[in-house]
N, C-alpha and C positions, 0 to 999 in steps of 0.2 A: 563160342568158337575158340580154339586154341590160339594163343597169342602169336606164335610164329606163323601159323597159317593165315591168320588175320592180317598180319603185316604184309605178307606176300600178296594177299587179295587186294589190299589197299594200293600197293605199288602197281599191280596190274590194272586196276581201275584208273589210276592216275595217268598211266601211259595210254590207255584206251581213250581217255578224254583229250589227249593231245599234249600233255606235259612232256617235256623232253627228258627229264630225269626226276627221280624222287628218292629221298633217303629219310631215315628216322633217327632222332637223337633225343636226349633228355633235356629238361629245362634247367639244368644246373648252370651256375655262373660261367661265363665265357673264360677260356684259359688265358687270354692275353689282355686282361683288364688293365694291368699296369701301363701297357703301351697306350691304351686309350686315355687313361688319366693324365699321362705325361703330355699327350697330344693336346688335350684341353688346357693344361697348365701353360703351355707355350703359346696359346692363342691361335693355333693353326686352324681353328674352326671359323675364324674371321667373324663376320656379322651373323653367323648362325647361332644366335644366343640360345635357342631352344636346345642345342646339343649339350650345353653346360648347365641347363636348369637343373637344380638339385633332384627333383623328383624324377626327371628323365634319366639322369645319371644313375639313380638308384634302380630304376627299372631295367636299364641296360646291364646293370651289374647283377640283377636278380630276375631273369626272365620269367620264372615261375609266378612272380607277383602279377603278371598280366592275366593269369587264370589260376586262381588259388588251388583248384582241384587238378591242375595239369600234371600228367604223368609222362606224356610223350609230345614231341614236336615233329610233325610231318613237314619236311622241307621239300619244296617243289621248285623246279627250274623250267622256264619257258623261253624258247628262242625268239628273238626279234630279228628283223631283216638285217643281215650283215652287209655292210658296205664293202666295196672292193679295196684293194691296197691303197695306202695313202699316197696321194700325188701332191707334192709341195706347191705346184703351180696354183695360184689362186683362181685362175679363170675356169669357167665351165667347159672350155674348149673353144677354139676359134669360131666355130659355127654358132656357138651359143653365148658368145661374150656379151656381158651385160651386168647391170648393177644388181647382183643377187648375193645373198648371204647363205652360207652353208649351215645345215641343221644336223645335229647328232642323230644317228640312225634310230635310236630308241623312240624318238618323237615323230617318226614318219607315219605311224599308224594311229589307231585310237588309244585313248588313255589306258595304260596298263592297269591302273588301280581298279577300274570298273571291270575290265575283261577278266583279270585274274580272280577277283573276288567272286564274280559270277561262276567261273569254272570251279573254284574251291567249294562254293555252296553246293554245286551239283555233285562234286565228289563226296562231300559229307552226306548228302542225301542218299547216294548209292551205298555208302558205308552203313548207314542206318538201316537201309533196306536189307542188306546182307545180315545184319545183326538182329533185325526184327525189333529194334528198340531205338530210342533216341540217345544221343550222347551229348556231353557238355563240351563245347568247343568255342574257339575264337579264331577268326581268319585275319591275317595281316599280309600286306605287301607294301613295304616302304611307307607304312601308315601308323607306325607305333615306334617307341624308343627301343629298338632291337638291333643288336649287332648281327645283322643277317648273314654276312659272309662267314662270321665265326661259327654260327649254327650250321651253315651249309657245309663248311669244311669238316665239322664234327660229325655231320650226317653222311660223310663219305662222298660228297658231290664234287670235290676238287680241292685245289690248294689256293691260297691267297697269293697272287703274283706280286712281283715287284711294283707293278703299276696299281696295286691295291685292289684289283678286280679278282673275283673268284674265277678260276680257270678250270674247266672240266677237261679231262684229257682227250675226250672225243668230240665234245661240243664247243670247245673254246670258251670265250668270255662274253659274247654278245647274248647275255642271258638276263632275264628278269628272275628275281627270287621271290618266293612267297612261302608263308608258313601257316600251318593249322596247329594251334595249341589244343590239345584234347585230354580228356580224363582217361582215355584208353591206355592200359598198361601194355605197351608194345616193346619188343626187343630192339634196342638201338643198333644201328649199323656201326661198323668200325670207322673211326675218323680217317680222313685221307691225310696220311703223314708225309709222303714223299714231296720234296720241293723240286719241281721239274723246270724251274726257271734256270737252274744251273748258273753258269757264268754270264748268261745273256744280259746285255745292258741296252737292248734296242729301245725299249720304252723310255728309259731315263735319258738316253741321248737324243731321242726324237722330240721330246716335250719342248715346245717353243719357250715356255716360261721357266723351265727347270724347277717345277714344283714338286717332283717326286723325290721323297726323302729315302735315305738308306734303309730304314727299318720297316719298309712296306706300308708306310703312311705317306701322306702328302700335305704340303702346306696349301690348304684350300685358298688362302689369300692370293695365291699366284696361279691357281688352276683356272683354265679358260672356262671349264664347265661351271665352276663356282661363280666366276666373274660375270658370266652372261646369264646366269639363272638365279642364284641365291643372293648375290651381292646387290643391295638395293640403292646404294649411293653412287657417287662418282667413281668411275674406274680410274685407278692410279695412272697418272700421265705416262709413267715409264713402262706400263704394261699394255697400253692401247695399241701400239703398232704390232705387238706380239699376238693379238687376237686374230690377225690375218683376215680371213673371210668367214670366220665362225660367228654366226649371229645368235646361235642357241646351242650350247653344249660343245663337246669336242670328242672326237673318236681316235685321235692320232695314236695314243699309247696302246690302243687295242688293234688298230689297223696295222701297226708295224710288228705286232707280236707273232712269232712263228707258229704259235698254237692256234692261230686263227686263219692259217693259210688254206687248209683243206676242209673247212667246215661247210655245212650246208648253208646257203644264203637264205633258205626258205624259213619263214617264221612258224612257230608252233600253231598259231591260230590265225584264221583269215582276217580278223580285226587288226592284226599287226602288219598286214600287207602295206607296202609304201603307197601313200597318196602323193602323186607327183608334185602337187602344189605345196607340199610340206617338206620336200627334200631340199629345195632351194627357195628362199623367200625373196620376193621383190622388195628391195630396200625402199624404193619410191612408194610402193603400196603401203608398207608398214608405216612410213613416216607421214602418210596422208590419212591414216586410219584414226577414227575417233575411238574412245574407250569402249563405247557400245559396240561399234563395228568389230573391234578386236575380240570381244567376248563372244560375239555371234560367229565369227569366222573360225575361231579356234575352240569352239565348244567341244567337249569330250576329247581334247588334245592335251598332251603334256606341255605344249607350248604356253598354255595358260599360266604355268608356274612362274615364268619370267615376268608376268604382268605387263600391261600395256606400256608403262613408262620404261620398264627394263628392256623390253624387246625394241622399243623405239630408240632408246639410248644406244643399244648394241648396233642397230642399223646405221645410226649416225657415225659410229666409229668405223664400221666396216666400209662404209662409203668413202671415208677419208683414206683408208688403207688401199682400197682398190684404185682410187684416183692417183695416189702417190706413186704406186707401182706401175702405173700405165695400163692397168687391166681394163679400165673403162675410159671413155673420153673425159679429159679433164675439164673441157669447156662445159659438157653436159653436167658433170658433177658440180662444177662451180655454180651453174644456174640453179640446180636443185638445192644445193646447200644454202645459197643466198635466199631462195624462196622460203625454205623451211625455217631458217634462222629468223626470218621476219614474222612468220605466222604460226609457228608451232606453239601450242598452249602450255607445254610443260617445260619448266625452267631447267630441269636436269637434262632434258633432251637438247635444249638450245645450247647448254654448256658444251656438250659433246659435238654438236654441229659446228660451233665456233672453233673447237679444236681441229675438226676435220678440214675446215677451210684453211687452217694454217699449214696443212700438209700439201697444198696445191702449188706452192711456190709461184704464185701469180701476183702481178703488180696490183691486181684488183682486190686482193685479200685485205691489205691494210686499209684501203678505202672503205671496203664493205664493213670491216670491223669497227672502224672509227665512226661510221654513220650509225651502225647498229647500237653502239654503246650509249649513244645519246638518248635512245628510247628504252633501253633495257632497264627493268626494275628489279630483277633478281640479283642479289649480291654475288651468288656463286658464278653466275654467267659473266657479270661485270669483272669479277676477279680473274676469271679465265682469260678474258680478252685483254684486260689491262696488263696482266703478266706478260702476255705475248707481245703486245705493242711496246712495252718498256724494253724488253729484251731485243726486239728486232728493229725498233725505231727509237733508240736512246735519246735522240735530239728532241 
């Protein structure tokens, strides 16, 4: 089959399967590698050491090495459920007020890794049926060292916005990206060159932690998504209040983006439809969960990425934020925090529970912390408590 016709057939098949957009590019090195290198040099990747691992850096610089016979990269986009406009208020609404943490929209449904890989395999099968022969290929979706947004921009799917997200002019940015590396010689699409962010600064101004940098990168060490998902140790004290009610990820920079105002909120695939219990998480339930229960409840969910100790740590912080701002009963929060500080098995979580107690401004806080430190064995928890007691009770 002639290459141009085959490329069109592939795009038609992808759209028939439910993908929202598709483009084709080459496996050449990405055009903005120097920006990536400088980002790593400045340590903006935080604890994500895998991003700076030499072999991973080499592969991101040379995508063709992921499939030696690769001649083309089919880049696919799929919509996930888009949330409404961002509302700064932390509460779920007066009628639903309670101790719940907010979850980024991409995690409301099933794990995109499984769903998109399955759809890509079906697409490849259809392509092979059209050709009457097998092809050499590899499928990826956030599962290999690839600068995915660079490939998507080069395949004509959109531009990389100031918030670092790929923005499609019609579909917005609430998109999953996926790639099929193949030995098929296909004509590449024209790169998307216009920068349609213009002078808009909404995402930069709305970011609570001011993590968005001027060169369309971000300081992951300050990003709420990074802090609640990829960061494995204690959240820096100065950033804890800025998490607000985000217990997993963050959508603010996308919710305020004008290009997401008129997009369809419907996902590409039914597996991405929101599961109500995953849009908002009960902080009490998370803090009461065992590691086994966590894995069972969030099986096939992106929420697994934060791990049990990470999601529990985040829940402790959000509980303190909600109580401090009067979004939930401070008495109820105090009772829950006291209980969990005394019996939670994970030291990292107890450290953040202790911090949340200090946000309550109650006479019982000092007493609770003084009593608890007598039995606490973890140095990091003791240090957290001692620092607060010294500062607030110098005598």
